[in-house]
N, C-alpha and C positions, 0 to 999 in steps of 0.2 A: 351475244350473250356475255355476261360477266361472270366472274368466279363465284359470286354469291348466289347463283341460281339454284333452284331445285330441279333435279333431273326430270321430275314429272312435267316441268315446263317443256322439256325436249319432246316428250311424248305428245303433249298438247299441240305443239307446233307441227309435228308430223301429221297429226290428225287434221288440222286446219288446212295444211298445204296439200296433202295428198288426196284429199277428198274431191279436189277440183281439177286434177291433172288427168289428161287423157292417157289411157294405156298406150304405151309406145308402139306405134306401127300397127295397132289393132283396130283401126277405124276411129270413129268419133265417139264411141260409147264411153261414158264417164265411169270411173271405178272409185270406190272408197277403199283406199289402200292402207288405212291405219291398222297396223298389226294388232292382233289380240295380245292381252297381257302376258300370256305364256311365252310369246316371242320377244317381248321387250323387257323381260324381268331384269336384265342387266342394266337397263336404262333407269330403273327405279332407284337412283342414287339420291343421297341427300348430303348436305354439308357444303363447305366452302371450297372444295377442291374439284378440279377438272381432270386430274391425272388419270382417272379411270375411264374417261369418256371414249378415248380411241378404242380401247379394248371392248367397251360396251357396244359401240357401233359395229365393230367387227363381229362380235358374238351374235348380235341381232341379225346381221346379214347371213351369217353361217346358219343360224337356226331357221330362218325363213327358207333358205335353200333346202335344208334337210327335210322340211315339211312340204316342199314343192309349192311354196307360196310365190309363184312366178309373177302374178299380177302385182302383189305388194312390192316385190323386189324391183320390178320395172318402174313402178310408180315412184318409189322412194328415190331411185337413181335419177329419174327424170326431173323430180323436184330439185334435188341437190345440184344437178347439172344446169338446169335453166336458171335457178336462183343464185348459183355460185356460192352456196352457203358454206361457211367455214366454222370450225370449232374455235374455242377461245384463243388457242395458240396460233391460229392463222392457217391451219391445214384444211384443205377442202374435205368436206364430208364425203363427197363422191370418191375421193382417193381412199378414204378409210373403208367405205363399203366394198370397194374392189379388193382391198387388202384382206378383208374378212372372207373373201371368196377365192383367194389365190392358192390355198392349200387345204388339205383335209383337217389340219389342226392349226391353232393360232400360236405364233411364237410366244415364248421360247420352247414350247413342246415340239418334239421332233416326230414327224410322220414315218411310218414304215412303208415298205413296198406294197404290202397288202392294203394299207390305208389309201395309198395313191390309186391303186387299181380300182377299188370300190368308188372312190371319190370321182375320178374322171368318168367312170361309167355313168354315175348319177348326174354329173354336171352336163354331160352331152344331151340329156333329156330336155334341158331347158330350151335351147335353141330349136329343138325339134317341136316342142310344144308351142313355141312362140317364134316362128321363123323370121319375123320382122323386128325382133328385139335387138337393138344395138348392144344393150347391156349384157344380154346373154352371150353374144358372140365375143365381146371383148373379155368378159370374165372367163370364158372357156380358153381363149387364146392365152390369157395371162396365167391360168393354171397350167397350161401346156408348157410355158416357158419355165415356170417354177419347178415342174417335174423334170424338165430337161436338165436344169442345174442340179437337182437332187441326184439324177442318174449319173451325171458327170462327177459330182463330188467337189469339194472345196480345195483340193490340192493343186499343185502345179501341173501343167499339161503332161509332163512325163510320168505322173502318177495315175493317170486316167487309163482304165482298161480299154481294150478295143470295143467291147460291148457297150461300155460307158459312152465312148465317143459316138458309136452308132445310134444309141438312143438319143443322145444329145442333139445330133444332127436331124434325126427324124422328127422329134417333137418340136424343135424350133421351126423346121420347114412346115409342119402342119399348122403351127400357130400363125405363121405368116400367111398361109393359104386362107385361114379363117378370117384374118384381118383384111386381106385383099378383097374377099367376098363381101365383108361387112362394109367396106368403103362405098358400096353401091346403095346402101340403105339411105333413106331420106334424112334420118336423124344422125347427127355426127356427135362424137364423144371425145373429150380431151384425153381420156385415158387411152384411147386408140394409139395416139402418138407415143405415149409413155411405154406401152408394151412393145411397139415397133422399135423403139430405141434399144430395148433389151435384145431384141432379135438382131438388130444391126450390129451390136457388139458381139453377140454370139456367132454370127455368120461372117464376121470379119469384113464388114463393109469398108470401103475406102474412107479416108479422112474427109474427102470432099462430099461423099454421099451421106456420111453421118452428120456433117455440118448442114447439108441441105435439108435433111430431115428435121434437125433441130430448128432451123429457120422457118420451115413450114409450120412446125408445132407452135412456136411462140407467136407467129402471125395469126394462127387460129385462136390461141388463148394465152396472152402474154403473162398472166399471173398464175398459171398452173406450175407451181415451183418444182414439180417432179421433173420437168423438162431440163431445167438447168442442172439439177443434180445428176440426171441421167447422162447428159452430154459431158459434164465435168468428169464423171467416172470413166468415160471412154478414153479420155486423154491423160489419165494417170500413168506414171511410169510402169506400173504392173501390167498395163495393157499396151505398152509400146510408146506411150507419150513421153514428153520431155519433163524433167523436173521443173516445177513452177508453172507449167502450162495451165493447170486447173485454176490456180490462184489468179493468174493473169486473165483468163477467160471470165471468171466470176467478177473480177473487178470491172472489166470492160462492160459486161452485161449489166451490172448494177448501176454503173455510171450512165449507161445509155437510158435506163429506165428513169434514173434520177430521183432526187428528193427522198421523202420518207419511204416511198414505194421501193426505190432502189436499195435503200438500207435494209428494209424488211426482207427483200429478196436475198440480200447477202447473208443476213442472219439465218433465214430458213434453210439456205443451201449449205453454208459453211458449218453451222452448228450441228446439222444433222450428219454431215460427212465426217465431222470430227468426233468419231465414235470411240476413241481409245484403242483402236486397232493398230496393228504393227505398221500399216502403211501410212498412218497419220503423219509421220515425219516427212512424207513426200508432198504434203499439201501446201503448207506455207501461207495459210489464210491470215488475214489481218485481224488480230485480236481487238484493237480499238474499233474497227468497223463492225465486228460481231456485236460488241457492246452497244454501238450506236444503233444497229438494227434492232436489237432487243428493246431499247428505249422507244424507238419509233413504233414497234409492234405493240408495246404496252400503251402508248398514247392512242393508237388507233382502235385496239380491241379490248383494252382494259387488262387487269391483272390475270395472268394465267400461270398456274403452278407447273403446267407442262413446260411452258417456256422458261420458267425459273430453273427447272431441272436441266433443260438443254443448255442454258447458259452456264450452270454449275459444272456440267460435264466438260464444256469447252474451257472453262477456267482451270479445271484440273489438268487438262491436256496442255494448257499454256503455262502451267506452274504458277498460277496467280492465286496463291494460298489465301491472301487476305480477302480477295473478292469472293473466292469460293466459300470461305468460312462464313461471310455475311449472307451469301445465298443459301447455304445449308441452314443457317439460323432462320431464315425466312421460310424455307421449305418445311422445316419441322419434320413431321412424320408423313408429309404428303409426297412421298417419293413415287417416281413414275417407272413402272415396269417396262414400258416402251423404251425409255431412255437408258436405264441401267441394266435391264435384263434380269438382275437378281438383287435381292436385298443385301447379300454379302458384298457385292460390288459397290452398292450405294454406301453402305456403312464404312467400308475400307476407304472410300474416297472422302467421306466426311471426316473420318479419323485423321487422314493425312492433312486435310485443310486445317483442322483444329490444332494439330500438332505444330504446324508451321505458322500459325497466326494466333493473335494479332501482332506478335513481336517480331515476325519476319520483316526485315527492313531491306528494301532493294538498295543495292549499291551498284550503280552503273555509271558509265561516263556521261550520261545525260541527266543524272540526278544529283542534287547538292546535298551534302550531309546535313547541314544545319536546317534544311527544309523538311527533314523527315524524322526529327527526334526532339525530345523535350530536355534531355540532360546532356551536359558536356561529357560525362563519363561514357555515355553511349557512343558519342562521336569518336572519342579516343579509342574505344574498343574496336569499333567498326573500321576506323581508318587504319589501325594497326594490322588488322586481319587483311584488309584490302592490299596493303603494301606487301605483306608476307606472301600472299597468293600471287602478286605480280612478279615477285622474285622467282617463285617456283615455276610460273608459267613461262618466263623467259628461259629458265634452265631446261624445261621440258621441250621447248621449241628447238633449242640447240641440239638436244639429244635425238629428236624425232623430226626428221626432215619431211617435207611434203605438205600438201594442203591440210588444213585443220579447220573443222567446223566450229561455229560459235556454240557455246553451251552455257547453261546456268549451273552454278555451283551452290549447293545448299550445305550449311554447317549448323549443327545442333549442339547445344552446350548444356552442361550441368550448371547449377546455380553459382558455382565458384569459377566458372569459365573454362572448365575442362571440356575438351572436344568429345562429344558423345556420338554424333551421327554425321555421316557425310554421304552425299550422292550427287551425281551430275546427270544432266539430261541427255547425254550421249556417251557412248563408250569408245569413241575415237580418241586418238592422240591429238592434243596433249591432255585431254580430260582425264584419261586413264592414268597418265603419268602424274598429274596433280593429285589424283585420289590416292595414288601409292605414297606420295609424300605425306599426305594427311594421315594415312593409315599408320605410318610409323609414329607420328606425334600422338595419335589417339591411343596407341598401345602403351605409351608412357604414362597415361592417366594423370598427367600433371598439366596445370594451366600453362599454355604457351604464352598467353597474354592475360594479364591480371584483369579481372572484371570487378566492377564496383559492387560491394555487398548490398548497397541500397537499391540498386537497379540491375539485378542479375539478368543477363541475356538468355533468351531461349533459342534464338536462331537468327541467322542472316542469310541473305541470298546475294550472290554476285553474278552479274552478267559478264561473261568472259568472251571477248572477241580476239582471237589470236592475231588478227591483222594489226591490232593496236600495239602488239609486242614484237612483231616480226623484225622490224628494222632495228629495234634495240637489241634483240637477241642475236642478230647477225653480226653485231659489232663486238660482242663479248668474246 
């Protein structure tokens, strides 16, 4: 499907497909599983955007479960599983159905303890009513893992109470027992492996065992992108992995798949893991490869606003203001709650991109000045600032010994060239030292370098690699 669809088409496809699928594990009787309108109200969308589809499918699944429409749920899941159907941005519909069943409420709403007790009690009725349903077993196991993380909390291990650890262990163990029993059913499900990956992380499986599980998963279904994100998560530094391990793994996995499919895999995994969270600095994914994967996805599936939102978020994380600004212009008001979580976060990101674009001009050792500007006065202004920052970087390296990370430095100006705003992409030395130097100049409220009145600058970006200055600084 393309972005110009009407969501009534989605409902029509469900009716056509599900009317001819056998109920899972319940013999050969055919079931018409097209849900009544009251269950598919959220699919009755219209317009050019697909950004609400993920939530629409999640809500449809949740509503069907609430009304104990187990036949329809099994039938929908089996259709999506057997046909490997995807939404416009490339995510499996099956994945979204399970997401809608994973907790009592749909993100970003937070469930209470009472919500969880009632929900798990009701969810247990599904596999009892349909004991041969693989979908019911996997959905229950996934909800168990979700509750286990809820009971544990999101803090560091030393902030978890004894009762929190107890519940965490008990519910993860029960989820594994459910999956182990489900493995004997004749119908197999790709989500089974995704849930087991979560359990493997929670139970502290060895590196070899977690890798073996991943290898089994991709052998079963190589294009279920959840597997790659699941395994990459387990090797992040926050879980005891090495810095850069996730990026290396994803590059190797994508190269092994190869072609457009490999690039799409890279985009689907890297763009979704680049969430704007604090641990993003540990990832190190390739921004050019993310962009290439987006283009491959667009070529294969057509335009998707959900994918535009994912790329815009990744552009913000990579401080690519000009790219982000163009993407936000394309997105317009079709923002995705799945990607941004809140309208406030979307608007603040769009404001940042607009503020630093289109006159944000990269200045790095790999880019030529005359290739990025129309006016000689711009070249003079940018070159002068580049030279001044180089002097301060050398000074800061002399004053602050030890390893220093690369960073991007952003400078914003008033029309007459007075420094107005400064920030760097990390707070380590010498970045903090350079910012202190700039702060003193900003306080003077006078142009340090004169700007052309005909072409006043708005901002510039400089990519600073301390290694380029280390040898020079050591000789001073």
